[in-house]
N, C-alpha and C positions, 0 to 999 in steps of 0.2 A: 440423523434422516428424520423425517417427518413420521409421524404414528400413523398406522395403516389401521382403518377401521375393519371390522371383522366381516370376513368374505371379499376382501379388496385384492386384487391382484398384487403381489409382491413385487412383481416385475415392474410396475407403473412407480413404486416407490424408488427402486435402484435406478430408473430410467430419468426421474425428476432429478434425484442427487447427480447423477452424469451430467445432465445440462445444466445444472445450478454451477457444478465444478467449471465447465468448460467456459461458459460463457462468462463466468466470475473471473476465472485466470484471464480471459481474452481482454475484459476490462480494464483489470489490473495492470496487464502489460501493455496497455494501449494498443491493441489490435482492432478493438473497438474504441474509436477515438471519442474524447468528451462530445456531446451534442449529437452523434450519431444516431439515427433513427433505427429503431429496433423492429424491423417489419416482420412479424412471425413467418409470414410465407417465405420471404429471403433467408430467414435463419432457419428453417425448416429445410429448404433445400441448401443451404451451405453446412448445416451441421448434422444433417440427417435425424433432426428431432421429431417427435410427434407432437401435435399442438397441446395436449393437455400437460406432459411433463414440461414442456416451454412454458406454458403460461404459468404453471405453478413455480418454476425456476425463476422467471421474471418478477413474480411477486415477492419471492425471498429477496431478490436483489434490491427491489424498490426499497423493502423494511431497512435494509442495510445502506440505503441511500446512495447506492451505485447505478440506480435506474430510476427514471421519472416517469410519471405518466400524467397525461391530461386528456381529459373528455374529448371523444372523436378525434384524438391527435395520435393516440397510440402510445408506446414505449420509445424511450431513448436513453441512451446512456448520460449519466449524470454530468453535468458542467462542472469545469474548475475554474478557478479564480484565485488571484493573490490575496483577496480578502478573505476567502475561506481557508487558505494555505496558513494564512496567520492566526485565524482562529483553531487550526488544527493543530499548531505548534503550542497555543496557549493551552488547550486541552492536553496535550503529550506531556507539556512541562507539569501540570497540575496531577496527572495521573504517575508520571517517574518517581516523582520525590516520595511517596508512601511505600510505591512497591520495592524502590531501591533502599529504603530504610529496612522493609521488611526482609528481605532477602539478605541483606548484611547481618540481621540480627538472627533471623532463623534459617538459613541456608545450611544445608547438611552437605554430607560427603558427595552426595548424588548430585547436588547443586552444583558444586565446585567441579566436578567432573565434567557436567554437562556444558559448563561456561568455558572450561578448558578446551573440550572438543569443539564447541563452536567457534571458539577464535581461531583455532587451527586451520578450520575449514574457511573462515573469512580469508586468513593469511593466504591459505593456498590458492584462494578464488580472486586473487588482486587482479585488477583490469591492468591490461597492458598499457604502455604508455601512449600510445595511438591506436586507431583503427579499432574502435568499439563497436562490436556488433551487437544488432538487438539481443541474440542470444546470450550473449556475454554479458550485457546489462542487467538482463533479468536474472541470470544466475547471480550476480554480485548483489543485487537488491534482495533477493531470495537468503542468501548467506548473511547480509547485514541485517535483515530482521530476525532472522534466527539467533543472531548473536544477542541482540537486544532483548528479545524473548527469552532467552537463555540466562542473563545478567540479571533479570527481574522476576526469574521463574522460582526464586527460593520464597518468595512471599506468601500468604496463606489466604490471600482474598482472592477468591475465583471471578467476582463481578468486577474487579478493579483490572484483572489480567483480559477479561473479555472485553472490556471497554478501550483498556490498551492495544491491544490486537486490532481492533476496527479502526482506531484513528492512526496507527502506524500505517495501516493497507490504505487506508484513504490519503495521507500525507505521502507515501512512496507514489501513488499515481500523480499527485499533482506535482512532487518533484519531477517527475519523469517527464510530464507534458510541459510542465512551464520553465523548468532549467536545464535538464540533461540534454532534452533534445534539439532546444534552440542553440545551445553552445555548441553541439556536435557540428549542427547544420552550420554554423559561424566559422566553424573552424576548419569545415570541409572547403568552403567557399574561400579561405585563405590559407593554402596549403604552406608549411612552414614556419606559419606564424602562431603564436600562442597569447590570445587576449588575456589580460589581467581577471577576468570572470573564469576562463577556463584553468588557469593557475590556481585559482583559489578552489575550484571544484575538484582538481586533482589532489589538490592537498588535504581537501575535506574528506575524501575516500581512503587516503592510506590507513594503514593497519596500526599506525602508531598510537592516535588516539585511541584506538580500541584496546590496545594493549595496553596503556595506562588506567583505562577504566578498569581492564580484569584485575590488573594488579592490586588496584587500590581496594577492589571490592573483595577480593581474595585476603587481602590483609586486614579485612574487616574495618576500613578506615573510611567510615561514614562522610567525614566533613571533605576530605580530599575527592571521595569518589562523586558527592554531590557537586562540587566545584566542577570536576572534569566533566560533569554530566552537562551542565549549563554551558559549559565551554564547548562541548560537542555539538549541541543543539544549536548554538549560535554560529556556528561554520556556514550553516545555509543563510544566514544573513549576510553574511561577509562575501558570499557568492554573488548575490544579487547586489550588495552595495558595490561591487567590482564591474557591474555591467549597466548597459542603459536600461531604463525603465522597460520592463517587457508588457507586451501588449497582452492582455488577457485574452484567455481562449474563450470565455464566456462570461455571461453576465455575474456582478459579487454573488456570494453565498445567498441563499433565501431557502425557507422552508418549502420541499415539494409539494407542488400542488397536490391538493387531495383528489382522489378518484371518486367521481360520480356514477360510474357504471362500469361494467365490465363487458367488451365484444364477446358475442357467443360464438363467432367463427374469426377466423383469422383474418386481418386486415390485408387486403391486395398490397403486393409489393410494387 
């Protein structure tokens, strides 16, 4: 939570945190899709937020590259693209290698117990064969991320874990928009048929891969765990390779535009 100055109303900090969490969840879950305009007046009406907490929440989300802003155009949900997804995957690999090594080297009994529990929850939340709802997909994505955070949680670097969490959340949003949703639409348009890409996706989300990862980590077998991790990340590439070239949802990744000014009052919806 942001630090409050002396004499500030603590409720404003609580409202800002609540606004931040609600908007962040809606963006990561694609309820607020990439490129969507975030007009303060409309958000105030939809979420019942005050202007000050909303403005501060949007500024925090901009710092996380989940929101962009342009002068005289206001806020919008950050775009996604295949180019940025590839960049995120590279960043994930770079962060996972040292974190996995640290976890296997320094992980204690609490780390082992946490990893086993996260794996159990992921296995219990396996998606059904068909009929994936938005709620089921979001729940599985939460459990999947929690497993990977637990797997790498035995390390000692707070900053590496911080960057890893951000990378995973951005990658998750890209996966949902660019891969999962288009494949589900494709499946719905042809009932009873399973495309090679959908078959590859179903294979990628099985718990078998995660079980092997957990077992190698608990056995303190770093070479095997590293190989399995690389293989696990590559499953996404196999899904894309099995599908037709996807149309990107927005322009390729670029640095978010710098803000030149901040409106003093809400932008009309």
